[in-house]
N, C-alpha and C positions, 0 to 999 in steps of 0.2 A: 504494500500500500504506500510505497514511497511516492508514487505519482499523486495520490490523494493528498498527502501532506504538502507536496510542492504546490499543487493547485490551490489548496486552502491558504497557504502562506502568500501566494501571489495575490489572491483575492483580498486578503487582509491588508497587505501593504499597498496594493493598487487596485481597489475595487472598481475604479473607472474602467479597467480593462474588460470586466464582465459586461458592463453596459455597452461598451463599444462592440463586443462580440455579438450582442443581440440586436444591434442597430439602434440603440437608444443613446441619448446625449450622455456623455461621461459625467457631467455634473449631477446627474440623477443619483449617483453613488452617495452623495451627501445626505440623502434621505433614507439610507439603509444601514443596517448593521450586518455583519457577516459572522455567522456561527456555524460550527460543525455540530450537528445534533445527533445523539444516539437515540434511536427509537426503541422503546421496549416492546417486545412482541406480545400482543394480547391474544388470549385464546379466543378463537372464533369457531362457531359451529354452524354449518350450513344445513338447512332442513334436509336437502337431498341433493346428491350429485349423481347424475346418470353418466357413468363412464363407459365409453364404447370399447368393445373388444378390439375393433379395428381402429388404430390410431388416426386414420384418415377421416373418421366420422366425427361428428360434433359432440362435445361434452356439454351437458346441460347442468347449470347451477340453479336450483329451485328453492325459492323461499315462499312460504305462505304467510302473508301479512294481514292479520285480521283485526288489527287496531291501528289507529293513527300513531305514527312514530316519526317525529321530526328528524331523527338521525338515521333512519333506515337506509337510505341510499348510500350515505357515506360508509356505513358498516358493510353493506352488501358489496360495494365496489372493493373495499379493503379485503373482504373474504375472498372474492374472486381473484383479485390481482396477487394476493399472497399465494393462493393455490396455483395460479399460472406460473408464478416464479418458482415454486418448489417442484412442480410436476411437469413442467415444460409441455403444456397442452398446446396443440396446434390450432384447433378450431373450437370455439365455444359460444354459448349463448346463455344469458341470464334470463330466468323466467320468474316473474313475481305473480303469485296468485292472490288476488284480493277478493273479498266477499262482494264488494261494490266499489264504485269510484270514490265514495265518501271516505273510505278507509285509506286512500292514498294521500300521501303528503302533497299538499298544494304548493307551498312555497319551497321550491327546490334550492333556492339560494345559489351557492357556489357550484352545486352539482348540476344546475340547469345546462350549462355549456357541455359538460361531459355527457349527460344523457342525450342531448340533441345530436351529438356526434356519434354516439353508439347506436341510436335507434335508426331504423327498425330492425337491423340485422342482428344486433348483439343483446338488446334488452327487449323482452316481450312481456307485456302485461296481460293478464287474463282476469276478467271480472266474472265471478261465478253467477251473479244475478243476471248476466246477459246471455247465459247459456239457455238453450231451449228447455222446456219442462222435462222432468225426469222421464216421463213416458216416451218422449221423442229421442232420448239419448241411448247410446250403447251402455251396457252395464257399468264399465269403469267411469265414464263421464257422469252417468246417473248417480254414482256414489259421491262424486264431488259436489254435484248439485244438492244431494241429500245432506251432505256435511254442512253446507251453507245454512240450510234450515235449522240444523241442530245447533250451530254456532249462534244463530239469532236467538234461539230459545235460552241458551246459557247466558247471554248478555242481558236478558231482561231482569 
């Protein structure tokens, strides 16, 4: 990691160089501090990962999100990207299952730009209340629809 130390040293003594590298005015460096930060790894648990037997197929990261959670997307992306880093997945898609649109975080804040770039290929949302009635669905999909009604009963 000698290169990392050198880069950090250069950015500390001449932070203007970074801003020149990214095409910004060098005096912008006066409005920033430079730090090397160690991130502690947090334990994450994804609801389900569908891992393909053939590495050329898509890996699916699935989360069922049945209540409003303002930090959901940040956590979901962290889980996915940590997994991608550790397991070298080639193709992937995140799938979020909501009972309805009201359960989805409305203000995406800083994640809005990330989500806009990832959609529609990499992040897919499914709203269970928009599925056809149980009678019109195949058995596995009918089970998801049924689980939605059970969740609503438990929330009362």
